[in-house]
C-alpha positions in Angstrom: -85.9 -72.2 109.1 -87.7 -75.2 107.1 -86.0 -76.7 104.0 -87.5 -76.7 101.1 -88.9 -79.8 99.4 -87.1 -80.5 95.8 -90.2 -80.8 93.1 -90.9 -84.2 91.9 -89.6 -85.1 88.7 -90.3 -88.5 86.3 -87.0 -89.8 87.8 -88.2 -89.2 91.4 -91.9 -90.8 92.1 -94.1 -89.9 95.1 -95.9 -93.5 96.0 -99.2 -91.9 95.1 -97.7 -91.9 91.6 -96.4 -95.6 91.6 -99.9 -96.6 92.5 -101.2 -95.3 90.0 -98.8 -96.6 87.1 -99.3 -99.8 88.9 -102.1 -100.7 89.9 -103.9 -102.0 86.4 -101.0 -104.4 86.2 -101.9 -105.4 89.8 -105.6 -105.6 89.0 -105.0 -107.7 86.1 -102.9 -110.2 87.9 -105.3 -110.6 90.8 -108.1 -111.6 88.4 -105.6 -114.0 86.8 -105.3 -115.3 90.1 -108.5 -115.2 91.1 -110.0 -117.2 87.8 -107.4 -119.4 88.2 -108.5 -120.4 91.7 -112.0 -120.7 90.5 -111.5 -122.6 87.6 -109.5 -125.1 89.9 -112.1 -125.0 92.4 -114.6 -125.9 89.4 -112.5 -128.9 88.0 -111.6 -130.5 91.2 -114.7 -132.6 91.3 -114.8 -135.9 90.4 -112.7 -135.5 87.2 -109.5 -137.4 87.8 -107.6 -136.1 84.1 -107.5 -137.9 80.5 -108.3 -141.3 79.6 -109.0 -142.1 83.7 -111.7 -144.5 83.6 -112.9 -143.1 87.1 -113.3 -139.4 84.8 -116.7 -138.6 84.1 -115.9 -135.8 82.3 -115.9 -135.4 78.1 -112.2 -136.7 78.2 -112.8 -139.5 80.9 -113.5 -142.9 80.2 -115.4 -143.6 82.9 -118.2 -144.6 80.4 -116.6 -147.4 78.7 -115.1 -148.4 82.6 -118.6 -148.7 83.3 -119.7 -151.1 80.3 -116.5 -153.7 81.1 -118.1 -154.0 84.4 -121.3 -154.7 83.2 -120.0 -157.3 81.1 -117.8 -159.5 83.9 -114.6 -157.6 83.7 -112.7 -156.3 87.0 -111.0 -153.0 86.4 -107.9 -152.1 88.4 -106.6 -148.3 88.4 -102.6 -148.9 89.2 -100.0 -145.4 89.0 -97.2 -147.3 89.4 -94.8 -149.5 87.0 -94.5 -152.5 89.8 -98.1 -152.7 90.6 -99.1 -152.8 86.9 -96.5 -155.6 86.1 -97.7 -157.7 89.2 -100.7 -157.8 87.7 -100.1 -159.3 84.7 -101.2 -162.8 83.6 -103.0 -164.8 80.5 -106.3 -163.5 82.1 -105.1 -160.2 82.2 -105.6 -157.1 79.8 -103.1 -154.4 80.7 -103.7 -151.0 79.1 -101.1 -148.2 79.1 -102.7 -144.7 79.1 -99.5 -142.7 78.3 -96.6 -144.8 77.4 -95.1 -142.0 75.6 -94.3 -140.7 79.5 -92.3 -143.6 80.7 -88.6 -143.3 81.1 -86.4 -145.6 78.5 -85.7 -147.4 82.0 -89.6 -148.3 82.6 -90.3 -149.0 78.9 -87.2 -151.7 79.1 -89.2 -152.9 82.3 -92.5 -153.5 80.9 -91.4 -155.2 77.7 -89.7 -157.8 80.1 -92.4 -158.2 82.0 -95.2 -158.4 79.6 -93.2 -159.9 76.5 -93.2 -163.7 77.8 -97.1 -163.0 79.0 -99.7 -164.8 77.6 -102.6 -161.9 78.3 -102.7 -158.9 76.3 -101.0 -155.4 76.4 -102.6 -151.9 74.8 -100.3 -149.3 74.4 -103.0 -145.7 73.4 -101.0 -143.3 71.2 -97.2 -145.2 71.7 -95.0 -142.8 70.1 -91.7 -143.6 67.8 -89.3 -143.9 71.3 -91.4 -146.0 73.0 -92.4 -148.4 70.5 -89.2 -148.9 69.5 -88.6 -150.2 72.9 -92.2 -152.0 73.9 -92.5 -153.8 70.3 -89.7 -154.4 68.7 -89.9 -154.5 65.0 -92.8 -152.3 64.5 -92.1 -148.2 63.7 -94.6 -145.4 64.6 -94.9 -142.9 62.1 -96.0 -139.8 61.8 -99.0 -138.3 63.6 -102.7 -137.8 61.6 -106.1 -136.6 62.1 -108.7 -138.3 63.7 -111.4 -139.4 61.7 -114.1 -142.1 60.9 -112.0 -144.9 59.1 -113.8 -148.8 58.1 -111.6 -151.8 59.8 -110.1 -152.9 56.0 -108.5 -156.1 58.0 -109.4 -159.7 58.9 -109.3 -158.7 62.6 -112.9 -159.8 64.2 -113.1 -157.4 66.4 -112.6 -155.0 64.0 -115.1 -156.1 61.2 -117.7 -156.4 64.3 -117.2 -152.8 64.9 -117.2 -151.6 61.5 -116.4 -147.8 61.1 -114.4 -146.4 64.4 -113.1 -142.9 64.8 -109.3 -143.8 64.8 -106.3 -141.8 63.7 -102.7 -140.4 65.2 -100.4 -142.6 64.9 -99.8 -144.7 61.8 -97.6 -148.2 62.6 -95.3 -150.5 60.4 -94.0 -153.8 61.1 -90.9 -155.9 59.6 -93.0 -158.9 60.1 -96.3 -159.2 58.7 -96.8 -162.9 59.3 -97.1 -162.0 63.0 -99.6 -158.3 62.7 -102.6 -157.4 61.9 -103.0 -153.5 60.6 -106.7 -152.1 60.3 -108.4 -148.7 60.2 -105.5 -148.1 57.8 -104.8 -144.0 57.4 -102.4 -143.0 54.2 -101.7 -146.8 53.5 -100.5 -147.4 57.4 -102.7 -148.7 60.0 -103.6 -146.9 62.8 -104.6 -150.1 64.9 -102.1 -152.8 65.1 -102.1 -156.0 66.8 -98.9 -157.6 67.6 -98.8 -161.4 68.3 -96.4 -162.3 70.9 -96.0 -165.7 72.0 -99.5 -166.8 73.3 -100.4 -163.3 74.1 -100.5 -159.9 71.8 -100.1 -156.0 72.0 -102.3 -153.7 70.6 -101.1 -150.2 69.2 -103.9 -147.5 69.2 -102.7 -144.7 67.4 -105.1 -142.5 69.2 -107.0 -143.0 72.5 -109.9 -141.1 71.9 -112.1 -143.4 71.1 -112.1 -144.4 74.5 -113.3 -140.9 75.8 -116.8 -140.3 77.3 -117.5 -137.7 74.5 -116.8 -140.3 71.4 -117.9 -143.7 72.6 -121.2 -143.4 71.4 -120.3 -142.5 67.6 -119.7 -144.7 64.9 -118.1 -147.9 66.4 -116.3 -146.9 69.0 -118.1 -148.7 71.9 -118.1 -152.2 70.1 -114.4 -152.0 69.3 -113.2 -150.5 72.9 -115.4 -153.5 74.7 -113.8 -156.3 72.1 -110.1 -155.1 72.5 -109.9 -154.5 76.6 -112.8 -157.4 77.3 -111.6 -160.3 75.7 -109.7 -160.9 79.7 -112.1 -160.8 82.9 -109.3 -158.8 84.4 -108.4 -155.1 83.1 -105.3 -153.7 84.5 -105.7 -149.6 83.9 -102.1 -147.9 84.1 -101.8 -144.5 84.6 -98.6 -143.5 84.7 -97.9 -141.2 87.7 -95.3 -138.6 89.1 -95.0 -140.4 92.3 -93.9 -143.8 90.9 -90.7 -144.2 92.3 -89.7 -146.8 89.5 -88.1 -143.9 87.5 -85.8 -143.4 90.0 -84.3 -146.8 89.5 -81.2 -147.7 86.9 -79.7 -150.7 86.6 -81.3 -152.4 89.4 -79.9 -149.8 91.6 -82.5 -147.2 93.7 -80.7 -143.5 93.9 -82.3 -143.6 97.2 -80.6 -146.0 98.6 -77.5 -145.7 96.6 -77.2 -142.6 98.5 -76.8 -140.3 95.4 -79.3 -139.0 92.8 -78.6 -138.4 89.0 -81.3 -136.3 88.4 -81.1 -132.7 87.5 -83.2 -129.9 89.4 -85.0 -129.5 86.0 -86.0 -133.5 86.1 -87.5 -132.6 89.7 -89.7 -130.1 88.8 -93.7 -131.1 86.4 -94.0 -130.2 83.3 -97.1 -128.0 83.9 -94.8 -126.0 85.9 -92.0 -125.9 83.1 -95.0 -124.3 80.7 -96.7 -121.7 83.1 -93.5 -120.6 83.7 -92.8 -120.1 79.6 -96.3 -118.7 79.5 -95.4 -116.4 82.3 -92.1 -115.3 80.2 -93.8 -115.0 77.1 -96.4 -112.5 78.8 -93.7 -110.2 80.8 -92.0 -109.9 77.6 -95.4 -109.3 75.5 -96.2 -106.9 78.7 -92.8 -105.0 78.2 -92.9 -104.8 74.0 -96.4 -103.0 75.1 -95.3 -101.0 77.9 -92.1 -99.5 75.6 -93.7 -98.8 72.6 -93.5 -95.3 71.2 -97.4 -93.9 70.7 -95.7 -91.4 68.1 -93.3 -88.8 66.9 -91.8 -86.3 69.1 -94.0 -82.8 69.3 -92.2 -79.4 70.0 -94.2 -77.7 72.7 -93.5 -74.1 73.3 -93.1 -73.8 77.4 -96.2 -71.9 78.9 -93.7 -69.4 80.2 -90.1 -67.8 79.3 -87.3 -69.0 80.8 -84.3 -66.8 81.2 -81.0 -68.7 79.8 -79.3 -67.8 82.6 -81.7 -70.0 84.7 -81.8 -72.8 82.5 -77.9 -73.0 82.5 -78.5 -72.9 86.3 -80.8 -75.6 86.2 -78.9 -77.9 84.2 -75.5 -77.1 85.8 -77.2 -78.5 89.1 -78.0 -81.7 87.3 -74.6 -82.0 86.4 -73.2 -81.3 89.7 -76.1 -83.8 91.3 -75.1 -86.9 89.1 -70.9 -85.7 89.3 -71.2 -85.3 85.2 -68.2 -83.6 85.0 -67.3 -85.0 81.3 -70.3 -83.6 80.1 -70.4 -80.8 81.7 -66.6 -80.0 80.3 -68.0 -81.5 76.9 -70.9 -78.8 76.8 -68.3 -76.0 77.5 -65.9 -76.8 75.2 -68.5 -77.2 72.5 -70.4 -74.0 73.0 -66.6 -71.9 73.1 -65.7 -73.8 69.9 -69.2 -73.1 68.0 -68.7 -69.3 69.1 -64.9 -69.0 68.0 -65.0 -70.2 64.4 -66.4 -67.4 63.0 -64.7 -65.3 64.1 -61.4 -66.8 62.9 -62.8 -68.3 59.5 -63.9 -71.8 60.0 -67.3 -73.3 58.9 -69.7 -74.6 61.1 -69.2 -77.4 59.9 -65.2 -77.8 60.7 -65.8 -76.0 64.2 -65.6 -79.1 66.3 -62.3 -81.1 64.0 -59.4 -80.8 66.0 -57.3 -80.7 62.6 -58.7 -77.8 61.2 -60.0 -75.5 64.5 -56.7 -75.7 66.3 -54.7 -74.5 63.6 -56.4 -71.6 63.4 -56.4 -70.8 66.6 -53.4 -70.9 67.2 -52.3 -68.7 64.1 -54.8 -66.3 65.5 -53.6 -65.6 68.9 -50.0 -66.7 68.3 -49.7 -69.9 71.1 -48.8 -73.6 70.7 -51.0 -76.0 69.4 -50.7 -78.6 72.1 -52.0 -75.6 74.8 -55.2 -75.2 72.4 -55.7 -78.6 71.9 -55.9 -79.3 75.5 -58.0 -76.9 76.3 -60.5 -77.1 73.7 -60.4 -80.6 73.1 -58.4 -82.3 76.5 -59.5 -85.1 79.0 -62.6 -84.3 81.5 -61.8 -82.1 84.6 -61.0 -84.5 87.9 -62.9 -82.3 90.1 -65.1 -79.5 90.4 -62.6 -77.1 91.0 -60.5 -78.3 87.8 -63.7 -77.5 86.1 -64.2 -73.9 87.3 -60.3 -73.3 85.5 -61.1 -74.8 82.6 -64.2 -72.2 82.6 -62.1 -69.4 83.4 -59.6 -70.5 80.5 -62.4 -70.9 77.6 -63.3 -67.6 78.8 -60.0 -66.0 78.6 -59.3 -67.7 75.2 -62.2 -66.8 73.5 -61.4 -62.8 74.5 -57.9 -63.5 72.8 -59.3 -64.1 69.7 -62.5 -61.2 69.9 -59.4 -58.9 70.4 -56.8 -60.3 68.4 
């Protein structure tokens, strides 16, 4: 005798049905992964990143580096703070590509190493926190668009360059005697030269004119060569995640002290955090898309007529499978109340109100209100035997109401 196989329902899917439902999503994920790998492979050639003097792509700075080399300027690319500050001198220009990425500890150390140097320090797109530490007395204002602007200052490099594509952060100084502001935007300069001892610090609100795709526009190349080529040596500092100076606090390395105060999220690169956020947003949108309603529910006529007894048996089996004795009891009681209410003169609206139905039933059959209330509105049965007993009691009660 073979065992009958239960029909498949929406709550019990076959592997084939599961595959049909998820294959579209899996294909989309595979396409995204393949596109990401292909894009990474294509872009992994000679590109080194934004404002990298070794990069030949549009946002790199290889063009200005080659021009500086032709003028006899020796360029050194470094990725750690120790390498950058070790080469600071009167004959050196130190360019910091991303000062905003430096930790407060690194900014303070950079300020201490370059403050008394006779060389030049160039800070690209330094924001308010970085400017407050690296150049005391200077404040960075809100960033603006990059556009072609006239020098409007006495700085020889700016006057020789003429119009230049500048913008970004704007700077204000508390001591105008030691600063020269050029290429103003809304009344504040986007290029500021601050005298510091025998040297100076140059703040560039936007580094766009140093990029390969913009260097040939207007006087961009002239200004770049004059600002970066004033000394025979140029140290191009690109902050990186491999810089261990970020973990040094108060002169003590966290690795040497035996503990690390950085949290788990501090160790995760920013790109991964943004990627995780984008994936979470995509998952949320996918959930909203899959959970949307296509329209109002439409009642359809069944293709065959099903007897009421079969429907009741099917629902009873479902209740029994999930041990839903409470719902089965509620269904039995509600049906009994609905059938008895017109027999005792209770309106359908009050058929499920204990305050109205219980006294009417008790008066009809001459029994106590508490017994009727426990039978029609009592707690759920504790087991299957109690549920069967409740059904028998409801049948008996209904017969008494009909015959009385």
